[in-house]
C-alpha positions as CSV (number, residue, x, y, z in Angstrom):
1,M,59.7,-103.8,-125.1
2,T,63.4,-104.0,-125.9
3,A,63.9,-100.4,-124.6
4,F,62.8,-101.6,-121.1
5,E,65.2,-104.6,-120.9
6,P,68.3,-102.5,-119.9
7,I,66.3,-100.6,-117.3
8,I,64.9,-103.8,-115.8
9,A,68.4,-105.4,-115.9
10,A,69.8,-102.3,-114.1
11,I,67.0,-102.4,-111.4
12,L,67.5,-106.1,-110.9
13,G,71.3,-105.7,-110.7
14,S,71.1,-102.9,-108.1
15,G,68.6,-104.9,-106.1
16,V,70.9,-107.9,-106.0
17,T,73.9,-105.7,-105.1
18,A,71.9,-104.1,-102.2
19,G,70.8,-107.6,-101.0
20,V,74.3,-108.9,-101.0
21,A,75.5,-105.8,-99.1
22,W,72.8,-106.3,-96.5
23,I,73.7,-109.9,-96.1
24,V,77.4,-109.1,-95.6
25,K,76.5,-106.4,-93.0
26,Q,74.3,-108.9,-91.2
27,I,77.1,-111.5,-91.1
28,A,79.6,-108.9,-89.8
29,D,77.1,-107.8,-87.1
30,H,76.5,-111.4,-86.1
31,K,80.3,-112.0,-85.8
32,A,80.6,-108.9,-83.7
33,L,77.8,-110.2,-81.4
34,A,79.5,-113.6,-81.2
35,Y,82.6,-112.0,-79.8
36,G,80.7,-109.3,-77.9
37,P,81.5,-110.2,-74.3
38,I,85.2,-110.7,-75.1
39,V,85.4,-107.4,-77.1
40,A,83.5,-105.5,-74.5
41,R,86.0,-106.6,-71.8
42,A,88.9,-106.0,-74.2
43,Y,87.7,-102.4,-74.7
44,D,88.4,-101.7,-71.0
45,I,92.1,-102.4,-71.8
46,I,92.2,-101.1,-75.4
47,D,90.8,-97.7,-74.4
48,P,93.6,-96.7,-72.1
49,L,96.2,-98.4,-74.2
50,L,95.3,-96.4,-77.3
51,E,94.8,-93.2,-75.4
52,Q,98.3,-93.4,-74.0
53,H,100.1,-94.6,-77.2
54,M,98.1,-93.4,-80.2
55,Q,100.5,-90.6,-81.0
56,S,103.6,-92.8,-80.8
57,W,102.4,-96.0,-82.5
58,G,101.8,-96.6,-86.1
59,G,98.7,-98.4,-87.5
60,S,100.2,-101.9,-87.3
61,D,101.2,-101.3,-83.7
62,V,97.7,-100.3,-82.8
63,E,96.2,-103.3,-84.6
64,F,98.7,-105.6,-82.9
65,A,97.9,-104.1,-79.5
66,I,94.2,-104.6,-80.0
67,E,94.8,-108.3,-81.0
68,L,96.9,-108.8,-77.9
69,A,94.2,-107.3,-75.7
70,I,91.6,-109.6,-77.2
71,E,93.9,-112.6,-76.9
72,A,94.5,-111.8,-73.3
73,V,90.8,-111.5,-72.5
74,A,89.8,-114.5,-74.6
75,D,92.3,-116.7,-72.7
76,G,92.3,-119.4,-75.3
77,K,88.5,-119.5,-75.8
78,I,88.7,-118.4,-79.5
79,S,91.1,-119.3,-82.3
80,A,93.8,-117.1,-83.8
81,N,91.6,-116.3,-86.8
82,E,88.7,-115.4,-84.6
83,I,91.1,-113.1,-82.7
84,K,92.0,-111.3,-85.9
85,V,88.3,-111.0,-86.9
86,A,87.3,-109.7,-83.4
87,A,90.3,-107.2,-83.5
88,R,89.1,-105.8,-86.9
89,E,85.6,-105.4,-85.5
90,A,86.9,-103.8,-82.4
91,S,89.2,-101.3,-84.2
92,A,86.4,-100.4,-86.6
93,R,84.0,-99.7,-83.8
94,W,86.5,-98.0,-81.4
95,L,85.2,-94.6,-80.3
96,P,87.9,-92.1,-79.1
97,A,85.5,-90.0,-77.2
98,V,84.2,-93.0,-75.2
99,A,87.8,-94.0,-74.6
100,A,88.8,-90.6,-73.3
101,E,85.9,-90.6,-70.8
102,K,86.8,-94.1,-69.6
103,V,90.5,-93.1,-69.2
104,R,89.5,-90.0,-67.2
105,K,87.6,-92.3,-64.8
106,Y,90.6,-94.6,-64.5
107,V,93.0,-91.8,-63.8
108,T,90.9,-90.3,-61.1
109,A,90.4,-93.6,-59.3
110,S,92.0,-93.9,-55.9
111,E,94.2,-96.9,-57.0
112,Q,95.4,-98.0,-60.4
113,P,92.7,-100.1,-62.0
114,T,93.6,-103.6,-63.3
115,E,92.8,-102.5,-66.9
116,L,95.6,-99.9,-66.8
117,K,98.1,-102.5,-65.5
118,V,97.0,-104.9,-68.3
119,A,97.4,-102.1,-70.8
120,D,100.9,-101.4,-69.5
121,A,101.9,-105.1,-69.9
122,I,100.6,-105.1,-73.5
123,A,102.3,-101.8,-74.3
124,G,105.5,-103.4,-72.9
125,H,105.4,-106.0,-75.7
126,V,104.4,-103.6,-78.5
127,N,107.2,-101.3,-77.5
128,G,109.7,-104.2,-77.5
129,I,110.4,-104.3,-73.8
130,I,109.0,-107.8,-73.0
131,S,108.1,-110.9,-75.0
132,K,104.6,-111.6,-76.2
133,E,104.4,-114.6,-73.9
134,E,105.5,-112.5,-70.9
135,A,103.0,-109.8,-71.7
136,L,100.1,-112.2,-72.2
137,A,101.0,-114.0,-69.0
138,Q,101.1,-110.8,-67.0
139,A,97.8,-109.6,-68.6
140,R,96.0,-112.9,-68.0
141,N,97.3,-113.0,-64.4
142,L,96.0,-109.5,-63.7
143,I,92.7,-110.2,-65.4
144,K,92.1,-113.3,-63.3
145,K,92.6,-111.4,-60.0
């Protein structure tokens, strides 16, 4: 019977680990759903923003731009910590192929879509041209129109 104890312990340990991993994934998915409408709207801004600036920006610039886009769309409805969580989820789930297709549609539109104007305002801050407050004010004003 003593030869089976390590095997049973290993099986129980792997079962507990798998259970914890499943719970963590469910919590992350729930958080993503909680911010879903905000993140979905933010992707309309994030996609052209990253398509235009991915080559020239570093990782922290990309992360910061995503946070700004979510903050602009959220318009004070979620806290700073929730913005960071939503930004991590958005960056983890960002799909370049979907973004490229969306940007192609924006570019071929007869007039410049609001999302591109908002992306330009956010890029202005990330590139150091305007202040964060000015970029968010411009973005929120454009989104409300």
